[in-house]
C-alpha positions in Angstrom: 0.0 0.0 0.0 2.8 2.4 0.8 4.5 1.7 -2.5 2.5 4.5 -4.1 4.4 7.0 -2.0 7.8 5.5 -3.0 7.1 5.8 -6.8 8.5 8.6 -8.8 5.6 11.1 -8.9 4.8 11.5 -12.6 1.5 12.9 -11.4 2.3 14.7 -8.1 -1.2 15.7 -7.2 -2.7 12.3 -7.9 0.1 10.6 -6.0 -0.2 12.8 -3.0 -4.0 12.3 -2.8 -3.5 8.6 -3.1 -1.0 8.6 -0.2 -3.3 10.7 1.9 -6.2 8.3 1.2 -4.1 5.3 2.2 -3.0 7.0 5.4 -6.5 8.1 6.4 -8.3 5.0 5.3 -6.1 1.9 5.7 -9.1 -0.4 5.9 -10.3 0.8 2.5 -6.9 0.4 1.0 -6.6 -3.1 2.5 -10.0 -4.0 1.0 -8.8 -2.8 -2.4 -5.7 -5.0 -2.2 -7.8 -8.0 -1.2 -10.2 -7.3 -4.0 -7.4 -7.3 -6.5 -6.0 -10.5 -5.1 -9.4 -12.1 -5.3 -9.9 -11.0 -8.9 -6.5 -12.4 -9.8 -7.4 -15.7 -8.2 -10.6 -15.9 -10.2 -8.6 -15.3 -13.4 -6.4 -18.3 -12.7 -6.6 -22.0 -11.6 -4.2 -24.5 -10.1 -3.6 -27.7 -12.0 -6.0 -30.2 -13.6 -8.6 -30.3 -10.7 -8.9 -26.5 -10.7 -9.5 -26.3 -14.4 -12.9 -27.9 -14.2 -14.5 -25.3 -11.8 -12.7 -22.5 -13.6 -14.0 -23.5 -17.0 -17.4 -24.1 -15.6 -17.4 -20.6 -14.0 -15.9 -18.6 -16.9 -17.7 -20.2 -19.8 -20.9 -18.6 -21.1 -22.0 -21.7 -23.1 -24.7 -23.8 -21.4 -23.8 -26.7 -23.6 -20.2 -26.6 -22.5 -21.2 -26.3 -18.8 -23.3 -29.4 -19.3 -20.4 -31.2 -20.9 -18.1 -30.4 -18.0 -20.4 -32.3 -15.7 -20.6 -35.2 -18.2 -16.8 -35.2 -18.5 -16.4 -35.5 -14.8 -18.9 -38.3 -14.5 -17.4 -40.2 -17.4 -13.9 -39.8 -16.2 -14.7 -41.1 -12.8 -16.6 -44.0 -14.3 -13.8 -44.9 -16.7 -11.2 -44.6 -13.9 -13.2 -47.1 -11.8 -13.7 -49.5 -14.7 -10.0 -49.4 -15.6 -9.0 -49.7 -11.9 -11.1 -52.9 -11.5 -9.8 -54.1 -14.9 -6.2 -53.5 -13.8 -6.9 -55.5 -10.6 -8.1 -58.4 -12.9 -5.0 -58.1 -15.0 -2.8 -58.3 -11.9 -4.7 -61.3 -10.7 -4.5 -63.2 -14.0 -0.9 -62.4 -14.6 0.3 -63.5 -11.1 2.1 -66.5 -12.5 3.5 -64.7 -15.6 7.1 -63.6 -16.1 8.1 -60.1 -15.1 8.4 -58.7 -18.6 4.9 -59.9 -19.6 3.4 -58.6 -16.4 5.0 -55.2 -16.8 3.8 -55.0 -20.5 0.2 -55.9 -19.7 0.0 -53.4 -16.9 1.6 -50.6 -19.0 -0.6 -51.3 -22.0 -3.7 -51.3 -19.9 -2.8 -47.9 -18.4 -1.9 -46.6 -21.8 -5.3 -47.5 -23.2 -7.0 -45.9 -20.3 -5.0 -42.7 -20.9 -6.0 -42.7 -24.6 -9.7 -42.9 -23.6 -9.6 -40.2 -20.8 -7.3 -37.7 -22.5 -9.8 -36.6 -25.2 -12.5 -36.3 -22.6 -10.4 -33.9 -20.6 -8.9 -32.0 -23.5 -11.9 -29.7 -24.2 -12.1 -28.6 -20.6 -8.4 -27.8 -20.4 -8.4 -26.0 -23.7 -11.4 -23.8 -22.7 -9.9 -23.1 -19.3 -6.6 -22.1 -20.8 -8.2 -19.9 -23.4 -10.3 -18.1 -20.8 -7.2 -17.5 -18.7 -5.0 -16.2 -21.4 -7.4 -14.4 -23.7 -11.1 -13.8 -24.1 -12.8 -16.9 -25.3 -16.1 -17.0 -27.3 -19.3 -18.9 -26.9 -18.8 -20.4 -30.3 -15.4 -21.9 -29.4 -16.7 -23.4 -26.1 -19.9 -24.8 -27.8 -17.9 -26.2 -30.7 -15.5 -28.0 -28.4 -18.4 -29.4 -26.4 -20.1 -30.7 -29.5 -17.0 -32.3 -30.8 -16.4 -33.9 -27.3 -19.9 -35.3 -27.3 -19.2 -36.8 -30.8 -16.1 -38.5 -29.2 -18.3 -39.9 -26.5 -20.7 -41.4 -29.1 -17.7 -42.7 -31.1 -16.5 -44.6 -28.0 -19.8 -46.5 -27.9 -19.7 -47.2 -31.6 -16.1 -48.4 -31.2 -17.1 -50.7 -28.4 -19.9 -52.2 -30.4 -17.5 -53.0 -33.3 -14.9 -54.5 -31.0 -17.2 -56.9 -29.2 -15.9 -60.5 -29.8 -18.3 -62.7 -31.8 -18.8 -65.0 -28.8 -20.2 -62.1 -26.8 -22.4 -60.6 -29.5 -26.1 -60.6 -28.8 -28.8 -61.2 -31.3 -30.5 -58.0 -32.4 -33.0 -56.8 -35.0 -31.1 -53.5 -35.5 -29.4 -53.5 -38.9 -27.0 -50.8 -37.8 -25.7 -52.9 -34.9 -25.6 -56.0 -37.1 -23.5 -54.1 -39.6 -21.2 -53.0 -36.8 -20.8 -56.5 -35.6 -19.7 -57.6 -39.1 -16.8 -55.2 -39.2 -13.3 -56.3 -38.1 -12.6 -55.7 -34.4 -9.7 -53.4 -35.2 -12.1 -51.1 -37.0 -13.4 -50.2 -33.6 -10.4 -47.8 -33.4 -11.6 -45.8 -36.4 -14.6 -43.9 -34.9 -12.7 -42.5 -31.8 -9.7 -41.5 -34.0 -12.0 -39.7 -36.4 -13.7 -37.9 -33.5 -10.3 -36.8 -32.1 -9.4 -35.5 -35.5 -12.7 -33.6 -35.6 -12.0 -32.1 -32.2 -8.6 -30.9 -33.4 -10.1 -29.3 -36.5 -12.8 -27.5 -34.4 -10.1 -26.2 -32.1 -8.0 -24.9 -34.9 -10.9 -23.4 -36.9 -12.6 -21.6 -34.0 -9.3 -20.6 -32.3 
């Protein structure tokens, strides 16, 4: 607060009045400093957990706000699924050699990261854009739509990759067509969705 009095007075009258105001009203000056600190805190966030409430608070797109909630729920659900799956991998590979065990665990975690990363990317991009520059509703909405397309592509990819022994009889021609595709084709829809997300980010940026 007293730094104003130590500055070179390019505007002597304004500087003098400011110093008098600080001296006579220290509580008001302290409140101003706290307000500036609070405003600076609201313009930033700390790490990945802080990006979610920050993006939710700063975005003006209702669609994106809804996607933030969906992303949190899906991330928690996928984390639980992969955690229990990893426990199963550890149990089934208890008698395997060290190299095979390490590869199975690493590959399982790698696949989980590939699934979760595109879910979190739109939230992180929007939070980063709002912190550094002024974002737009079109950018937030576009990323939310592309992220929802990615969520739908995960379902399509899972249907394609279902083993023949686990496929259920259905009257849907769409599902039947997806069942007939090679299992490796299940990677195509998520990859296309990630590419769409990147294009939307670059186009609306």
